[in-house]
N, CA, C and O of each residue as an XYZ file, in Angstrom:
824
protein
N       9.298      6.422    -24.976
C      10.190      5.258    -24.997
C       9.485      4.051    -25.617
O       8.294      3.835    -25.395
N      10.232      3.271    -26.393
C       9.678      2.073    -27.005
C       9.669      0.925    -26.005
O      10.252      1.020    -24.925
N       8.987     -0.179    -26.386
C       8.970     -1.357    -25.518
C      10.381     -1.913    -25.321
O      10.719     -2.430    -24.256
N      11.192     -1.797    -26.367
C      12.580     -2.254    -26.258
C      13.338     -1.428    -25.222
O      14.113     -1.967    -24.432
N      13.106     -0.117    -25.234
C      13.758      0.766    -24.258
C      13.300      0.447    -22.839
O      14.108      0.410    -21.911
N      11.971      0.212    -22.675
C      11.458     -0.146    -21.357
C      12.055     -1.462    -20.880
O      12.357     -1.629    -19.698
N      12.222     -2.399    -21.819
C      12.814     -3.678    -21.457
C      14.252     -3.519    -20.984
O      14.664     -4.143    -20.006
N      15.011     -2.681    -21.681
C      16.392     -2.417    -21.270
C      16.445     -1.726    -19.909
O      17.289     -2.052    -19.074
N      15.538     -0.769    -19.690
C      15.489     -0.064    -18.410
C      15.134     -1.022    -17.278
O      15.713     -0.973    -16.193
N      14.165     -1.897    -17.561
C      13.749     -2.893    -16.566
C      14.928     -3.779    -16.162
O      15.172     -3.998    -14.975
N      15.650     -4.282    -17.153
C      16.778     -5.163    -16.869
C      17.895     -4.421    -16.160
O      18.544     -4.974    -15.272
N      18.123     -3.170    -16.545
C      19.160     -2.376    -15.900
C      18.845     -2.150    -14.433
O      19.737     -2.212    -13.587
N      17.568     -1.886    -14.122
C      17.164     -1.689    -12.729
C      17.354     -2.967    -11.911
O      17.762     -2.914    -10.751
N      17.057     -4.105    -12.520
C      17.250     -5.374    -11.811
C      18.727     -5.571    -11.459
O      19.056     -5.976    -10.344
N      19.605     -5.281    -12.411
C      21.042     -5.473    -12.185
C      21.576     -4.519    -11.114
O      22.526     -4.846    -10.403
N      20.961     -3.337    -11.003
C      21.452     -2.328    -10.070
C      20.792     -2.397     -8.695
O      21.153     -1.641     -7.793
N      19.832     -3.296     -8.533
C      19.116     -3.403     -7.262
C      19.945     -4.164     -6.245
O      20.361     -5.296     -6.492
N      20.186     -3.529     -5.082
C      20.982     -4.202     -4.053
C      20.102     -5.113     -3.207
O      18.882     -5.150     -3.369
N      20.753     -5.858     -2.287
C      20.038     -6.864     -1.498
C      18.992     -6.231     -0.577
O      17.935     -6.820     -0.353
N      19.278     -5.028     -0.036
C      18.314     -4.361      0.833
C      17.010     -4.087      0.095
O      15.924     -4.304      0.631
N      17.128     -3.606     -1.146
C      15.934     -3.310     -1.929
C      15.164     -4.573     -2.277
O      13.933     -4.584     -2.273
N      15.906     -5.648     -2.582
C      15.226     -6.907     -2.884
C      14.426     -7.403     -1.685
O      13.292     -7.855     -1.837
N      15.017     -7.320     -0.485
C      14.295     -7.753      0.709
C      13.079     -6.874      0.964
O      12.038     -7.364      1.402
N      13.206     -5.575      0.691
C      12.064     -4.671      0.856
C      10.935     -5.049     -0.092
O       9.764     -5.033      0.287
N      11.296     -5.391     -1.336
C      10.294     -5.785     -2.331
C       9.684     -7.137     -1.982
O       8.467     -7.307     -2.053
N      10.526     -8.103     -1.605
C      10.047     -9.460     -1.290
C       9.077     -9.433     -0.111
O       8.013    -10.049     -0.171
N       9.439     -8.720      0.964
C       8.545     -8.656      2.124
C       7.288     -7.842      1.803
O       6.222     -8.103      2.359
N       7.411     -6.864      0.913
C       6.231     -6.107      0.498
C       5.251     -6.974     -0.273
O       4.040     -6.883     -0.072
N       5.781     -7.822     -1.165
C       4.926     -8.757     -1.909
C       4.305     -9.767     -0.953
O       3.128    -10.105     -1.074
N       5.110    -10.252      0.009
C       4.601    -11.209      0.996
C       3.448    -10.596      1.788
O       2.464    -11.274      2.084
N       3.571     -9.317      2.129
C       2.509     -8.645      2.875
C       1.196     -8.680      2.114
O       0.151     -8.985      2.688
N       1.244     -8.369      0.822
C       0.020     -8.332      0.016
C      -0.570     -9.723     -0.154
O      -1.786     -9.894     -0.058
N       0.270    -10.714     -0.406
C      -0.227    -12.080     -0.569
C      -0.844    -12.603      0.722
O      -1.858    -13.300      0.688
N      -0.243    -12.272      1.854
C      -0.800    -12.687      3.137
C      -2.104    -11.962      3.437
O      -3.015    -12.537      4.033
N      -2.196    -10.689      3.023
C      -3.442     -9.948      3.195
C      -4.545    -10.573      2.347
O      -5.683    -10.709      2.798
N      -4.204    -10.951      1.117
C      -5.175    -11.612      0.238
C      -5.676    -12.908      0.862
O      -6.852    -13.249      0.738
N      -4.773    -13.635      1.537
C      -5.136    -14.902      2.166
C      -5.767    -14.713      3.541
O      -6.088    -15.686      4.223
N      -5.943    -13.447      3.946
C      -6.560    -13.120      5.231
C      -5.747    -13.670      6.400
O      -6.309    -14.203      7.357
N      -4.419    -13.539      6.318
C      -3.517    -14.010      7.360
C      -2.918    -12.820      8.109
O      -2.459    -11.855      7.499
N      -2.929    -12.904      9.425
C      -2.439    -11.803     10.246
C      -0.940    -11.587     10.077
O      -0.424    -10.528     10.436
N      -0.232    -12.582      9.533
C       1.211    -12.450      9.327
C       1.553    -11.391      8.284
O       2.724    -11.081      8.070
N       0.529    -10.839      7.636
C       0.784     -9.744      6.704
C       1.441     -8.568      7.415
O       2.229     -7.836      6.816
N       1.115     -8.388      8.700
C       1.634     -7.224      9.415
C       3.121     -7.338      9.760
O       3.844     -6.363      9.558
N       3.624     -8.475     10.272
C       5.073     -8.583     10.445
C       5.838     -8.376      9.141
O       6.879     -7.719      9.116
N       5.308     -8.949      8.056
C       5.953     -8.759      6.747
C       5.928     -7.289      6.349
O       6.911     -6.755      5.835
N       4.782     -6.638      6.596
C       4.662     -5.224      6.268
C       5.596     -4.353      7.085
O       6.155     -3.383      6.572
N       5.768     -4.693      8.350
C       6.664     -3.926      9.226
C       8.105     -4.028      8.727
O       8.821     -3.028      8.673
N       8.526     -5.238      8.365
C       9.883     -5.417      7.838
C      10.060     -4.612      6.552
O      11.072     -3.936      6.365
N       9.062     -4.692      5.667
C       9.142     -3.989      4.392
C       9.224     -2.475      4.565
O      10.031     -1.815      3.910
N       8.387     -1.926      5.451
C       8.379     -0.472      5.629
C       9.662      0.028      6.293
O      10.169      1.095      5.948
N      10.185     -0.746      7.242
C      11.441     -0.346      7.894
C      12.580     -0.336      6.880
O      13.368      0.609      6.836
N      12.668     -1.393      6.061
C      13.719     -1.456      5.049
C      13.560     -0.337      4.014
O      14.541      0.290      3.614
N      12.316     -0.093      3.586
C      12.069      0.953      2.594
C      12.428      2.322      3.143
O      13.046      3.131      2.451
N      12.042      2.587      4.386
C      12.378      3.870      5.012
C      13.892      4.048      5.085
O      14.407      5.136      4.825
N      14.596      2.985      5.437
C      16.057      3.042      5.523
C      16.678      3.328      4.157
O      17.573      4.165      4.041
N      16.199      2.631      3.126
C      16.735      2.806      1.771
C      16.508      4.228      1.274
O      17.413      4.851      0.719
N      15.290      4.739      1.476
C      14.969      6.086      1.001
C      15.736      7.150      1.777
O      16.165      8.152      1.205
N      15.907      6.932      3.083
C      16.666      7.896      3.879
C      18.126      7.920      3.430
O      18.740      8.982      3.332
N      18.670      6.738      3.160
C      20.052      6.653      2.692
C      20.212      7.340      1.339
O      21.272      7.882      1.027
N      19.137      7.310      0.533
C      19.162      7.975     -0.768
C      18.783      9.441     -0.697
O      18.580     10.075     -1.732
N      18.682     10.000      0.515
C      18.373     11.408      0.774
C      16.973     11.803      0.315
O      16.708     12.969      0.023
N      16.081     10.814      0.256
C      14.661     11.092      0.000
C      13.957     11.143      1.355
O      13.212     10.235      1.722
N      14.211     12.221      2.081
C      13.785     12.297      3.472
C      12.260     12.327      3.627
O      11.721     11.688      4.531
N      11.567     13.055      2.766
C      10.111     13.137      2.861
C       9.470     11.770      2.593
O       8.550     11.356      3.299
N       9.968     11.080      1.568
C       9.437      9.758      1.247
C       9.726      8.771      2.370
O       8.904      7.907      2.677
N      10.887      8.906      2.972
C      11.232      8.043      4.097
C      10.292      8.282      5.266
O       9.860      7.338      5.928
N       9.978      9.536      5.516
C       9.082      9.881      6.615
C       7.681      9.321      6.391
O       7.004      8.950      7.350
N       7.239      9.257      5.139
C       5.908      8.726      4.837
C       5.785      7.266      5.275
O       4.706      6.805      5.646
N       6.896      6.555      5.226
C       6.852      5.149      5.622
C       6.632      4.961      7.116
O       6.253      3.878      7.562
N       6.869      6.017      7.888
C       6.569      5.950      9.316
C       5.066      5.720      9.508
O       4.647      4.997     10.412
N       4.269      6.347      8.643
C       2.813      6.151      8.712
C       2.458      4.687      8.477
O       1.667      4.106      9.219
N       3.047      4.095      7.438
C       2.775      2.689      7.146
C       3.222      1.790      8.293
O       2.566      0.794      8.598
N       4.331      2.140      8.923
C       4.820      1.360     10.057
C       3.839      1.438     11.223
O       3.502      0.420     11.828
N       3.384      2.651     11.534
C       2.433      2.835     12.638
C       1.130      2.097     12.347
O       0.578      1.436     13.227
N       0.636      2.209     11.105
C      -0.615      1.544     10.738
C      -0.464      0.025     10.758
O      -1.416     -0.684     11.086
N       0.717     -0.481     10.412
C       0.952     -1.924     10.458
C       0.933     -2.424     11.892
O       0.337     -3.461     12.184
N       1.586     -1.689     12.794
C       1.590     -2.080     14.201
C       0.182     -2.020     14.778
O      -0.254     -2.930     15.483
N      -0.527     -0.928     14.465
C      -1.903     -0.792     14.954
C      -2.801     -1.875     14.368
O      -3.612     -2.469     15.078
N      -2.653     -2.128     13.070
C      -3.472     -3.152     12.417
C      -3.234     -4.531     12.993
O      -4.172     -5.311     13.155
N      -1.994     -4.834     13.299
C      -1.652     -6.133     13.897
C      -2.353     -6.283     15.245
O      -2.952     -7.318     15.536
N      -2.270     -5.238     16.055
C      -2.948     -5.274     17.358
C      -4.463     -5.361     17.185
O      -5.121     -6.109     17.908
N      -5.023     -4.613     16.242
C      -6.468     -4.564     16.059
C      -7.006     -5.904     15.582
O      -8.088     -6.326     15.989
N      -6.249     -6.571     14.717
C      -6.692     -7.871     14.207
C      -6.697     -8.905     15.324
O      -7.670     -9.646     15.468
N      -5.655     -8.970     16.100
C      -5.512    -10.005     17.113
C      -6.291     -9.668     18.373
O      -6.975    -10.520     18.940
N      -6.179     -8.409     18.808
C      -6.750     -7.928     20.065
C      -6.334     -8.839     21.211
O      -5.148     -9.123     21.378
N      -7.289     -9.293     21.991
C      -6.944    -10.126     23.148
C      -7.163    -11.605     22.840
O      -7.993    -11.976     22.010
N      -6.391    -12.432     23.535
C      -6.462    -13.875     23.278
C      -7.825    -14.476     23.610
O      -8.222    -15.480     23.018
N      -8.543    -13.865     24.554
C      -9.817    -14.427     24.966
C     -10.987    -13.897     24.144
O     -12.147    -14.161     24.457
N     -10.671    -13.146     23.089
C     -11.721    -12.617     22.224
C     -11.451    -13.041     20.785
O     -10.296    -13.192     20.386
N     -12.510    -13.231     20.008
C     -12.296    -13.622     18.617
C     -11.678    -12.482     17.809
O     -11.877    -11.307     18.120
N     -10.925    -12.846     16.766
C     -10.315    -11.842     15.898
C     -11.405    -11.038     15.186
O     -12.511    -11.530     14.958
N     -11.076     -9.819     14.847
C     -12.033     -8.952     14.154
C     -12.346     -9.537     12.784
O     -11.436     -9.921     12.050
N     -13.626     -9.608     12.437
C     -14.034    -10.198     11.168
C     -13.993     -9.179     10.036
O     -14.072     -7.971     10.260
N     -13.867     -9.692      8.825
C     -13.934     -8.850      7.635
C     -15.355     -8.296      7.525
O     -16.326     -9.007      7.784
N     -15.471     -7.039      7.145
C     -16.792     -6.424      7.014
C     -16.774     -5.345      5.944
O     -15.718     -4.956      5.445
N     -17.977     -4.865      5.601
C     -18.109     -3.770      4.639
C     -18.082     -2.430      5.370
O     -18.406     -2.348      6.555
N     -17.697     -1.399      4.654
C     -17.661     -0.056      5.234
C     -19.076      0.457      5.489
O     -20.000      0.174      4.728
N     -19.226      1.213      6.569
C     -20.472      1.934      6.784
C     -20.235      3.405      6.446
O     -19.160      3.780      5.976
N     -21.238      4.218      6.687
C     -21.138      5.637      6.317
C     -20.004      6.341      7.061
O     -19.295      7.166      6.486
N     -19.840      6.012      8.338
C     -18.783      6.644      9.125
C     -17.398      6.272      8.591
O     -16.496      7.108      8.547
N     -17.239      5.007      8.187
C     -15.963      4.572      7.622
C     -15.619      5.379      6.372
O     -14.482      5.815      6.194
N     -16.626      5.572      5.503
C     -16.388      6.323      4.270
C     -16.073      7.788      4.556
O     -15.273      8.400      3.848
N     -16.686      8.345      5.572
C     -16.392      9.723      5.956
C     -14.942      9.852      6.411
O     -14.274     10.837      6.099
N     -14.460      8.855      7.148
C     -13.065      8.869      7.595
C     -12.127      8.720      6.398
O     -11.081      9.366      6.342
N     -12.502      7.869      5.442
C     -11.698      7.689      4.229
C     -11.566      9.014      3.474
O     -10.475      9.395      3.051
N     -12.687      9.700      3.315
C     -12.672     11.000      2.622
C     -11.823     12.002      3.390
O     -11.084     12.786      2.793
N     -11.930     11.975      4.710
C     -11.168     12.902      5.552
C      -9.668     12.631      5.441
O      -8.877     13.558      5.267
N      -9.281     11.358      5.543
C      -7.865     10.992      5.419
C      -7.320     11.415      4.063
O      -6.247     12.010      3.968
N      -8.076     11.100      3.016
C      -7.623     11.412      1.660
C      -7.502     12.915      1.439
O      -6.506     13.389      0.893
N      -8.518     13.662      1.862
C      -8.531     15.106      1.633
C      -7.410     15.817      2.387
O      -6.686     16.631      1.815
N      -7.274     15.504      3.668
C      -6.254     16.178      4.487
C      -4.850     15.810      4.031
O      -4.001     16.683      3.854
N      -4.606     14.514      3.840
C      -3.262     14.084      3.456
C      -2.904     14.592      2.061
O      -1.762     14.986      1.821
N      -3.872     14.587      1.135
C      -3.596     15.105     -0.214
C      -3.255     16.587     -0.169
O      -2.303     17.028     -0.814
N      -4.027     17.353      0.587
C      -3.796     18.798      0.676
C      -2.427     19.112      1.262
O      -1.700     19.957      0.741
N      -2.078     18.423      2.353
C      -0.792     18.668      3.009
C       0.375     18.241      2.126
O       1.350     18.975      1.968
N       0.265     17.045      1.553
C       1.353     16.547      0.718
C       1.532     17.387     -0.538
O       2.657     17.693     -0.935
N       0.416     17.759     -1.164
C       0.496     18.572     -2.377
C       1.160     19.916     -2.090
O       1.966     20.400     -2.885
N       0.821     20.509     -0.960
C       1.423     21.796     -0.586
C       2.926     21.652     -0.360
O       3.718     22.437     -0.880
N       3.309     20.646      0.418
C       4.734     20.453      0.721
C       5.511     20.131     -0.547
O       6.577     20.700     -0.780
N       4.992     19.228     -1.363
C       5.688     18.841     -2.587
C       5.763     19.985     -3.588
O       6.755     20.145     -4.298
N       4.689     20.783     -3.631
C       4.631     21.889     -4.606
C       5.555     23.039     -4.230
O       6.227     23.605     -5.092
N       5.591     23.382     -2.960
C       6.295     24.596     -2.551
C       7.601     24.355     -1.789
O       8.364     25.297     -1.578
N       7.868     23.136     -1.380
C       9.065     22.889     -0.577
C       9.943     21.762     -1.112
O      10.882     21.337     -0.439
N       9.646     21.277     -2.310
C      10.501     20.277     -2.946
C      10.661     20.632     -4.417
O      10.049     21.578     -4.914
N      11.491     19.860     -5.100
C      11.701     20.072     -6.536
C      10.842     19.125     -7.377
O      11.116     18.938     -8.563
N       9.816     18.530     -6.786
C       8.958     17.585     -7.502
C       8.283     18.267     -8.692
O       7.788     19.389     -8.580
N       8.270     17.567     -9.838
C       7.563     18.088    -11.016
C       6.197     17.434    -11.190
O       5.492     17.700    -12.164
N       5.827     16.571    -10.233
C       4.492     15.946    -10.254
C       3.896     15.986     -8.840
O       3.512     14.940     -8.317
N       3.809     17.148     -8.220
C       3.401     17.202     -6.811
C       1.991     16.691     -6.552
O       1.758     15.981     -5.574
N       1.032     17.054     -7.438
C      -0.355     16.664     -7.201
C      -0.582     15.189     -7.498
O      -1.317     14.510     -6.780
N       0.039     14.706     -8.535
C      -0.045     13.286     -8.894
C       0.548     12.435     -7.778
O      -0.067     11.470     -7.324
N       1.739     12.802     -7.346
C       2.420     12.080     -6.278
C       1.614     12.122     -4.981
O       1.487     11.113     -4.288
N       1.069     13.301     -4.659
C       0.276     13.459     -3.436
C      -0.982     12.596     -3.480
O      -1.363     12.010     -2.467
N      -1.628     12.512     -4.636
C      -2.852     11.721     -4.762
C      -2.579     10.236     -4.549
O      -3.347      9.554     -3.869
N      -1.488      9.734     -5.127
C      -1.122      8.331     -4.954
C      -0.913      8.009     -3.475
O      -1.392      6.988     -2.980
N      -0.198      8.883     -2.781
C       0.077      8.644     -1.364
C      -1.178      8.770     -0.512
O      -1.406      7.958      0.384
N      -1.993      9.786     -0.787
C      -3.190     10.035      0.027
C      -4.169      8.863     -0.053
O      -4.703      8.432      0.969
N      -4.405      8.353     -1.246
C      -5.329      7.222     -1.398
C      -4.740      5.945     -0.790
O      -5.474      5.110     -0.261
N      -3.416      5.798     -0.868
C      -2.778      4.637     -0.236
C      -2.930      4.703      1.277
O      -3.153      3.678      1.920
N      -2.812      5.890      1.852
C      -2.982      6.047      3.301
C      -4.392      5.639      3.722
O      -4.577      4.931      4.712
N      -5.378      6.095      2.957
C      -6.767      5.748      3.274
C      -6.995      4.246      3.148
O      -7.684      3.644      3.972
N      -6.414      3.646      2.114
C      -6.554      2.210      1.925
C      -5.918      1.407      3.040
O      -6.456      0.379      3.452
N      -4.772      1.867      3.534
C      -4.119      1.193      4.649
C      -4.954      1.270      5.919
O      -4.982      0.323      6.704
N      -5.627      2.384      6.123
C      -6.491      2.502      7.295
C      -7.635      1.489      7.217
O      -7.974      0.846      8.210
N      -8.222      1.354      6.029
C      -9.302      0.381      5.844
C      -8.791     -1.044      6.044
O      -9.494     -1.880      6.612
N      -7.574     -1.327      5.581
C      -6.991     -2.650      5.768
C      -6.812     -2.948      7.247
O      -7.070     -4.065      7.695
N      -6.369     -1.952      8.008
C      -6.166     -2.154      9.446
C      -7.479     -2.443     10.161
O      -7.492     -3.083     11.212
N      -8.601     -1.963      9.579
C      -9.927     -2.201     10.146
C     -10.589     -3.452      9.570
O     -11.722     -3.786      9.917
N      -9.868     -4.130      8.693
C     -10.390     -5.330      8.024
C     -11.662     -5.030      7.233
O     -12.626     -5.796      7.270
N     -11.650     -3.912      6.523
C     -12.759     -3.539      5.668
C     -12.448     -3.979      4.237
O     -11.368     -3.699      3.717
N     -13.393     -4.665      3.608
C     -13.155     -5.228      2.286
C     -12.853     -4.152      1.242
O     -12.158     -4.412      0.260
N     -13.374     -2.954      1.458
C     -13.165     -1.878      0.481
C     -11.722     -1.379      0.443
O     -11.368     -0.563     -0.408
N     -10.883     -1.871      1.371
C      -9.475     -1.466      1.326
C      -8.861     -1.806     -0.023
O      -8.017     -1.067     -0.530
N      -9.289     -2.937     -0.613
C      -8.732     -3.350     -1.899
C      -9.093     -2.360     -3.002
O      -8.294     -2.108     -3.903
N     -10.302     -1.801     -2.926
C     -10.736     -0.832     -3.937
C      -9.933      0.453     -3.826
O      -9.426      0.968     -4.822
N      -9.822      0.971     -2.603
C      -9.105      2.230     -2.399
C      -7.623      2.069     -2.717
O      -7.023      2.950     -3.332
N      -7.032      0.958     -2.306
C      -5.626      0.728     -2.623
C      -5.404      0.611     -4.124
O      -4.366      1.034     -4.634
N      -6.369      0.043     -4.832
C      -6.204     -0.074     -6.274
C      -6.424      1.247     -6.997
O      -5.924      1.428     -8.108
N      -7.158      2.168     -6.393
C      -7.217      3.523     -6.953
C      -5.823      4.130     -6.908
O      -5.369      4.754     -7.867
N      -5.145      3.933     -5.762
C      -3.769      4.402     -5.629
C      -2.857      3.712     -6.644
O      -2.049      4.367     -7.302
N      -2.987      2.396     -6.768
C      -2.149      1.645     -7.706
C      -2.365      2.074     -9.148
O      -1.416      2.162     -9.927
N      -3.623      2.342     -9.502
C      -3.950      2.724    -10.877
C      -3.265      4.026    -11.279
O      -2.873      4.195    -12.434
N      -3.122      4.945    -10.325
C      -2.425      6.193    -10.604
C      -0.912      6.039    -10.441
O      -0.140      6.759    -11.076
N      -0.489      5.101     -9.589
C       0.941      4.915     -9.340
C       1.658      4.297    -10.529
O       2.805      4.649    -10.806
N       1.008      3.387    -11.232
C       1.660      2.698    -12.351
C       2.126      3.675    -13.430
O       3.305      3.666    -13.782
N       1.232      4.524    -13.971
C       1.718      5.487    -14.979
C       2.694      6.510    -14.398
O       3.583      6.984    -15.105
N       2.538      6.855    -13.121
C       3.485      7.787    -12.492
C       4.886      7.187    -12.458
O       5.862      7.869    -12.769
N       4.990      5.915    -12.081
C       6.285      5.256    -12.027
C       6.890      5.091    -13.415
O       8.103      5.215    -13.587
N       6.047      4.812    -14.402
C       6.541      4.724    -15.778
C       7.032      6.084    -16.265
O       8.059      6.174    -16.938
N       6.298      7.138    -15.924
C       6.694      8.493    -16.284
C       8.043      8.853    -15.674
O       8.859      9.532    -16.298
N       8.266      8.388    -14.448
C       9.525      8.642    -13.750
C      10.610      7.634    -14.139
O      11.729      7.688    -13.627
N      10.264      6.702    -15.062
C      11.192      5.699    -15.571
C      11.647      4.705    -14.497
O      12.791      4.251    -14.490
N      10.722      4.382    -13.594
C      10.955      3.327    -12.610
C      10.192      2.083    -13.058
O       9.183      1.708    -12.462
N      10.692      1.455    -14.113
C       9.970      0.341    -14.726
C       9.792     -0.828    -13.771
O       8.732     -1.454    -13.754
N      10.815     -1.134    -12.976
C      10.736     -2.269    -12.061
C       9.625     -2.072    -11.041
O       8.849     -2.990    -10.776
N       9.547     -0.887    -10.474
C       8.521     -0.617     -9.474
C       7.128     -0.519    -10.096
O       6.130     -0.833     -9.448
N       7.067     -0.083    -11.352
C       5.778     -0.062    -12.059
C       5.269     -1.483    -12.266
O       4.075     -1.748    -12.120
N       6.179     -2.397    -12.609
C       5.795     -3.803    -12.789
C       5.330     -4.407    -11.473
O       4.360     -5.166    -11.439
N       6.025     -4.069    -10.385
C       5.627     -4.560     -9.062
C       4.245     -4.031     -8.695
O       3.421     -4.771     -8.156
N       3.987     -2.771     -8.978
C       2.689     -2.172     -8.662
C       1.577     -2.813     -9.481
O       0.468     -3.002     -8.982
N       1.865     -3.150    -10.738
C       0.881     -3.855    -11.563
C       0.551     -5.206    -10.956
O      -0.608     -5.623    -10.946
N       1.573     -5.893    -10.447
C       1.347     -7.170     -9.754
C       0.452     -6.964     -8.531
O      -0.480     -7.736     -8.302
N       0.735     -5.927     -7.751
C      -0.075     -5.632     -6.570
C      -1.508     -5.288     -6.956
O      -2.449     -5.615     -6.232
N      -1.670     -4.629     -8.094
C      -3.007     -4.285     -8.595
C      -3.823     -5.555     -8.849
O      -4.987     -5.642     -8.459
N      -3.208     -6.527     -9.501
C      -3.886     -7.792     -9.805
C      -4.209     -8.555     -8.524
O      -5.302     -9.101     -8.378
N      -3.244     -8.589     -7.594
C      -3.459     -9.282     -6.323
C      -4.609     -8.643     -5.555
O      -5.399     -9.343     -4.922
N      -4.707     -7.308     -5.608
C      -5.774     -6.609     -4.893
C      -7.147     -6.991     -5.442
O      -8.102     -7.124     -4.676
N      -7.256     -7.166     -6.746
C      -8.527     -7.605     -7.337
C      -8.892     -8.995     -6.819
O     -10.031     -9.237     -6.418
N      -7.924     -9.897     -6.829
C      -8.162    -11.245     -6.320
C      -8.486    -11.222     -4.830
O      -9.332    -11.979     -4.356
N      -7.798    -10.337     -4.094
C      -8.046    -10.208     -2.665
C      -9.455     -9.763     -2.358
O     -10.071    -10.246     -1.408
N      -9.969     -8.844     -3.156
C     -11.337     -8.357     -2.943
C     -12.339     -9.502     -3.071
O     -13.211     -9.669     -2.219
N     -12.210    -10.284     -4.134
C     -13.172    -11.374     -4.352
C     -13.011    -12.479     -3.308
O     -13.989    -13.117     -2.920
N     -11.783    -12.703     -2.858
C     -11.588    -13.718     -1.826
C     -12.187    -13.269     -0.497
O     -12.812    -14.065      0.205
N     -12.001    -12.011     -0.155
C     -12.588    -11.487      1.083
C     -14.110    -11.502      1.008
O     -14.782    -11.791      1.998
N     -14.652    -11.189     -0.170
C     -16.109    -11.226     -0.321
C     -16.637    -12.642     -0.121
O     -17.698    -12.836      0.472
N     -15.906    -13.615     -0.610
C     -16.287    -15.020     -0.414
C     -16.251    -15.380      1.063
O     -17.127    -16.097      1.546
N     -15.245    -14.889      1.789
C     -15.144    -15.167      3.224
C     -16.345    -14.584      3.964
O     -16.910    -15.234      4.843
N     -16.736    -13.353      3.608
C     -17.900    -12.722      4.245
C     -19.153    -13.551      3.999
O     -19.940    -13.776      4.919
N     -19.342    -14.004      2.770
C     -20.521    -14.805      2.435
C     -20.528    -16.125      3.207
O     -21.571    -16.548      3.707
N     -19.365    -16.776      3.305
C     -19.288    -18.035      4.036
C     -19.598    -17.857      5.503
O     -20.275    -18.692      6.104
N     -19.103    -16.763      6.094
C     -19.363    -16.495      7.502
C     -20.834    -16.207      7.758
O     -21.379    -16.602      8.788
N     -21.480    -15.515      6.814
C     -22.911    -15.245      6.947
C     -23.733    -16.508      6.831
O     -24.718    -16.681      7.549
N     -23.334    -17.400      5.925
C     -24.089    -18.653      5.739
C     -23.943    -19.561      6.957
O     -24.882    -20.270      7.318
N     -22.776    -19.540      7.588
C     -22.572    -20.337      8.801
C     -23.332    -19.778      9.992
O     -23.713    -20.517     10.899
N     -23.550    -18.460      9.983
C     -24.255    -17.808     11.099
C     -25.751    -18.025     11.035
O     -26.441    -17.872     12.043
N     -26.277    -18.387      9.841
C     -27.734    -18.576      9.694
C     -28.126    -20.032      9.922
O     -29.306    -20.374      9.839
């Protein structure tokens, strides 16, 4: 497809997007921007976005994709609790991954990729089962790191985004590809902002 064709597809998708989808996208963008700003309100925004997305996909008979959003919902609720914890204790600080964290990331990615690839390959009509499974598996691992306030969440999530953008273009979802590109850029900025926060906290502690 030419750039002109992509432009027409992009505009057509905008015209056909209903209010539910717009709210899902708006709250999803809000979640990422709040995460970049290190604000706990990212989780309420994320919960709204995942609930709306699950509803939209279920209504469109994309049952497996809808079910995947249950994971994001659970991780958002858990992450919200983990960040705040108890009122008499300080919020969990941003930190770098240790060896155990990376082992869990590898475990989440490997297990989820294997299961999703199998289901998509043998129990759906997907023509990109491994590509689709990889995007989801790395996103799951990145969400776990985000819930733990690990700075590397931005790296893992952007691995997912980097593969998601061409996948969405291949599937001719230009609007969602553009949104993912925006999230990719925000994740880069988020990483450097979180790194600055870690440095400032260390300098104040010395």
